[in-house]
N, C-alpha and C positions, 0 to 999 in steps of 0.2 A: 504493500500499499504506500501511496506517495505522500500522505500527510498525516499529521497526528490526529486530526479529527476522526477520520475512518478508522484508524487503529484502536482509538479509545472505544468508539461504539462497538467494534467488532469483539473486543475483549469483554465488553459489558455482557455480550451474549452468553459467554461461558460461566459468568456469575449467576445467571438465572437457572442454569442446569444444575448447580451444586445442591439446591434444596430437594431435588429430585432423589437424592441418595436416601432421604428419610423413608422413602417408600419401601426400601429394603427391610426396614424395621416395622413399619406400619402399612403393609400392602393394602388394607382396606380403604386407605386414602388415596388410592391410585386414580380415582376419578377427578382429583385436583391437579393431575399431571399437566393437563391442557393449559392450565392457567399459568404455568411457568414455562411451557414450551413456546407459548405464543409471543412474550416479550423476548425470549431467546431468538426466535426466528426473526423477528422484526429487527433486532440488532444485528444479527448476521447479514440480512439483506441490505440494511442501511449502511452498515459499516463497509460492506463490500463495494456498494455504489458509490458512496462518498470517497472512499480510498481509491478507487479506480478513475472516477471521472473529475473529481476536484483536484486541481494541480497543487502541487506542493508550494507553500508560501515562500515568498522571496527572502532574501537575507535581510537581516534586521537593519532598517533605515537608520541614518545617523541621528535623526530627530526622535526616533522612537526608542525608548528604553526597554531593556530586557524584560522588565517587570510588565510593561504594557503588552509585548509580544507573547509572554507567557500566560497572561490573564485570560486571553481568548480560549484557548483550549481548556483551561482549568474551569471557567464559568460554563463553558459549553458541555463539558462532560457532567459536571454537577447537575446542571438544568436537565440534561437528558436522563440521567440516573433518577431525578425526582419524578419526572413524567412518566417513564416506562416503569419505574419501580412501583407505581400504583397499580398497574395492569393486573398483576396476580390477585390483589384484593378485590378488584372490581369483577374480573373474570371468574374468580372463585366464590363470587356472591357472599363475601365477607363484610364489605364495606361500601358505602355510596361513593361517588366519584370525588367529591370534595374531601370526604373523611378519608378516603384511600390515599389521596394526595397528601393530606396532613400526616398521615401515619408513615408514608414514604419519606417525606421531608424530615420528619422527626427521626426516622431511622437512620437514614444516610448521613445527617448532620450529627448523629450521636447525642441528640438531645434527650430522648426518652419520654417526653410528653405523649400521652396516648389517648385515643378516642375508641379504642377496641376493649371489648369484654373478653378477657382471656379464659374465662370459664366456658368450657365447651369448645373452644377454638381447635380446630384441627392441628395436630402436632407439626405438619409441614409448614403451616403459617407461623406457628410459634418459632419454629427454627429459622424461618426466613426473616422474621422480624429481628432476631439477634444476629443473623448472618449480615443483614443490611448494615447494622451498627458495627460489626467487626470490620467489614470492608470499608465503611465510612471512616472508622477510626485510623486505619492504615492509610487511607487516601489512595484514590484512583491514580494520582499523579506517581505514586512510588512505582506502580506497575508499569507505567509508560516510561518512566525514567530507566528501568532495567533494560529497555530495548531501544530507547532513543539515543541519539548521538549529538555532539556539537553543542554550540551555543543555545539552541532551541531547548535542549533537555535541561540545561542550567536555568533558563528563564522559566520554564514550566515548573521545575522543582521549587524555585525560589518563590514563585507567585502563589504556590499553594501553602506558603508558611513555613517551609523547612529551610532554615538557614544553616542547619547543622550538617555539613558534609564532612563526616569524620574518617572517611576512607579515601584513597588516593583519587578515585573517579566516582562520579555520581552514581554510575551503575553498581559499583561495589558497595557503596552507602545503601542504595536501595535494597539490594540483595541481603545485607547484613541486618536491616531493619526488619525485612520480612522474615528472616530466619529467627530473629528474637522473638517477633511476634507470634510465630507459629509454635516455637518452643514453650513459651509461656502459656499458650493455649493448652498444649499437651499437659504441662505441669499443673495448671489449675484445674483441669478436669480430673486428673489423678487424685488431687488433694481433696477435691469436693466429693469424690466417689468413696474414698477410704474413710471419709468423715460422715458418711451416711446419706448423702443426697443421690437421688436417682440419677442414672447416667444421662438421660435426656436433658433433664433439669441442669445438670453439671455442665454440659456442653453449652447450652444457651446462656447460662449465667456467666461462664467464663468468658465467653465472647463479649457479653455486654459489660462486664467489669473491666476487662482489658481495654476495651474501647471508651471507657468511662462514659457509658451510654445510659443503661438503667432499665431497658425492657426486661420484664420478668415473666416467668411462666406461671406465677402465682399472683393472685390479687393482692395478697399481703406482703408481697416481695420477699425479701430475706427473712422477715419476721415469721414467715409461715414455717420455717424449719425449727425454730425455737432452740438454737444451737449456738452457743458462744464460740465454739470452734469454727464452725461455718461463717460465722460473722467475721472472726479474725482472718480467715482465709480471704474473704471478700475484701477486707481492708488492704491486705497484701497486694492483691490483684489490682485494686483501685489505685494504689500507690505506684505501682509498676506503670499503669496507664498514664498516671498524672506526671511522671518524670520524663525528662528529656532522653530520647533514645541513646544518645551518646553516654549519659550518665549510666543508664542501665547496662550498656555494654561494659563499661568500666567495672561496675559492681559484679557483674557476672564473671569477669576475669579475675576478681579478687583484688582489683586495684583501688581499694577503699580510700587510700590517701588522695589519690588523684580525683575521685569522684566528690570527696568532701572539700576540695579546693574550690569547686564551683560555688559561686556566691549565691545563685539562685537555689541550688539544692539545699544549702544550709539555711537559707532563709525559709524555704518550704518546710523543712523539718522543725525549725524553730517555731514557725506560726502554728503548725499542726500541734506541737506540744503545748503552746501557750493557750490556744483556744480550747483544747481538750481539757485542760486543767480548770479553765474558768467555767465551762459548761458542766464539767463533772462535779465540781465543788457546788455549783447552783443546784444540781440535780440532787446531790447528797443531802443539802441543806433542806430541801423540800420532802425529804424522806421517800425518794423514788426507788430505794432498794439498798442493797449492800454496796460496799466500796467497789468491789469487782464489778458488778452490775452497772453501776454509774460510770466507771472507766471505760467499760466496753461500749456502752451506749453513746457516751460523749465522743469517744474516739471515732466510732463508726459514723456518727453525725457529721463530725468535722471533715473526715476524709471524704465521705460521700458527696459533700457540698463543695469543697474546693477542688476536688477532682471532677466536678461536674457530672458524676455518675447518676446520682438520683435515687439510689436504692434507699430503703428506710426499715428501720427496726420497730418504728412506732408512728404514730400520727403527730408529725412535728408541728402541724397548725394548732395543736393544743398546748404547746409549750408556752412558757411565760415570754413577755415581750423582749427581756434582755437576751435570752438564748436565741430567740428568732432574729434579733438585730445582729448577734454575732455570726449567725449562719447567713444572714443577708450579705455581711461584709465579705465572707468567704466566697459567696456565690459570685460576687463581682470580680474578686481577685482571680479565682480559677486556679489552673495547674501551670506547669513549666512550659516554657517555649519549646517547639519542636516535640511535644507530646500529642496524645489524643484528646487532652482536655481543652475546655473553653475558657471564657473568662478574658480579663484584660491580660492575664499571664503573671506569674509570680515575678518575673524578671522586671516587669514594669512597676508592680507593686513595690519591689525592693528599691528600685531607682527612685521612686516617690519618696519612700522613707529616707533614703540617703540624702536626697536633694532638700528635704525638710529639715533634716539635722544640719545639714551645711548652712542652710539660711539662718537657723538659730545661732550656730557657732560664728558666723560672719558678723552678727549683731552683737554677740558677746565678746568677741576678740577685738583687739586693736585695728585701727583702720588699715595698717600695713600688712596685716595678716593675709597671706595668699595660699589657700589650700591647693593641693594637686590630687583630687580624688580620682580613685580608680576602683575597679572591681573585676573579678575573675569570670570570664565568659569563654566558653569552648577551650578552657586550659590556656587562655591567653590573658594578658592584662589589657583591660579596656578602659580608657580615660572617660570620666564623665565630664564632657565639654559642652559648649553651647549647642553643637549640632545635636548631641543626645538629648538635651533638655528641649530642643525645638521639636524633635520627632516625638518625644513623650508627651509634650503639652499638646501637640497637634492630634495625636491619637486619642488622648483623654478627652479633648474637647468634643471630638466626633462621637465617642462612646457615650459621653455624658448627655449630649443633645439628641442621640438616637434613643437613649433610655427615656428621657423626659418627654419627647414627642410621641414615642411608641406607647408609653404608659397612658398619657392623656387620651390618644386615640383608642387604645384598648378599653379604657374606662368608658368611653362614650359608646363604642361598638357593643360591649357586653352589658353595659347598664349596671356596672358593679362599682363599688367604692374605689376611690383612687389608690389607697394602700394595697388593696387586693390586686389591682391592675398592675402596679409598681412591681409586687412580688412576682406576678406571673410572667410579666414581659421580660423582667431581668432574668428569671429562669430560662425564658426561651432565647434570649440575646446571649446568655452565658451558656447555652446548650446544657443546662443543669438537669432540667426534667423534674424537679420537685414542684408540686402544686398545692395550692391551698384549697383545691376543690373546684376551681372555676373551669379548667379546662376538661371538656368531655364531649360526647357525640351531640349533645343538645346546644352547644355554644354557637351563637349566631355565625353566619358564613363570614362576615366582615371580621370578626374577632379571630377566626381560625386563620384567615388569610394574614392578618397582622402578626400573629404569632409565628406563622411560617416564614414571613419576611425577617422577623427577629432572629430565627434559627439560622437562615442562610447568611445573614449579616454576621452572626456570632461565629459560624463555623469557618467561613471563608475570610473573615476579618473585614470590617467596613472598608479599609483602604483599598484592599484587592477588588472589591465590588465596584468602588468609585472609579478606580483606574481602568478596570475592564469595561465599564460603561462609557467612560470618556473615550476610550481607544476605539470602541464600536462606533460611537457617534462621529469621531474623527474620520474613520474609514468610510462611513456612510456618506458624510459630507464630501469627501473627495471623489467618491463614485458618482454622486449626484451632481457635481459641478461640472461646468462645460469643459470639453477637452483642451481648449486653448488656455484656460485658466490652470488646469493640472499641469500643463507643460511648463508654465512659468513658475 
């Protein structure tokens, strides 16, 4: 195939065939096979046609950044996945068109908000929901990077939010990430099974936990198993998903000193410990159980929130305002850069804290005091300069404005109180998946669309979507312009 668009569509076809393996174990559900063969066939035909008849793109123009060039295939493949990913739910008569699209967007973006009733849902669809999240966590771009070459592969990889090339080539980096992801899937399933979880549940929950997504096969989520061991295994898998892949690689190789040099990783562990203590103490003071129970519940709640997984051990909406406020802060922060988690990312939260401390120090120190702040990122010393502050301020402004506007619109569309809308839209934008009960099959269409927009902006990051939209408008304008103007 001569271009990335055709290759990406064609590869998507194979993903829709994977859920059919479930029929080996539940052959009575073979009547649902056509629901997955249809999107697979669509992808193969469209991928072949696009790859054969659409010419390969030209070299990157001098005025067009690599990010702009890479954002096109990234936005295209995600948009295609959202649309075609809804087909099995519709063809299998599980959900209506809008609800199916919502479930697809929530799955591929690893958000975990759902409009499905998992009670009585066929196993092939339960597996498909988790498999969507597993693939969405890894990212389609990782797959294309393994076969793409040249500057285009770098632009696509960078545009999807992966700035961590820890191997000599991007192809080797993508393969290493995939191997780590699959290895942890096998380890997670094994740990769940020996802890008493049924094999089917173990596969689905491992895929969802590693992708920090949150779809469950049980209505009560992890709480249904009533096991502290299973809860702690879930915490481990969520932490793996929330960490940078490069840090996970160092930990797996036993290079703990190198892993703990990363400023973002140390900040994440510190934040997890601090918030767990605060919530645990608050729970114990309210008499919610023994010390051990409060520690496990608090740790689980903290990790499931900042990893943006969305699993639960209890109804968090019934918690006091202090604990909910702490969870809301973690919901905004999210996991590490280069991970499967959402949110603003730990690295940006760390930089915000460092810059705030520097501001206080500058006002307390003599006028001649000139600091040289730095932090460790990807095993290298990175200076906190004006460019760093500019990028951080720009992103935070966009994120804050998106949260405010989205929350107000959601409150109007759903007819709910503004605090409820803020919590729900923040959950969607951070791809967290925790809900206070607003999201469901009866939510108005406008509200579902707003939440879907939040999920997409959160998973791909606001900047990438804006850059991709601007690049598309620029190309469209150039195509529509008269030929003599284009030559000039």
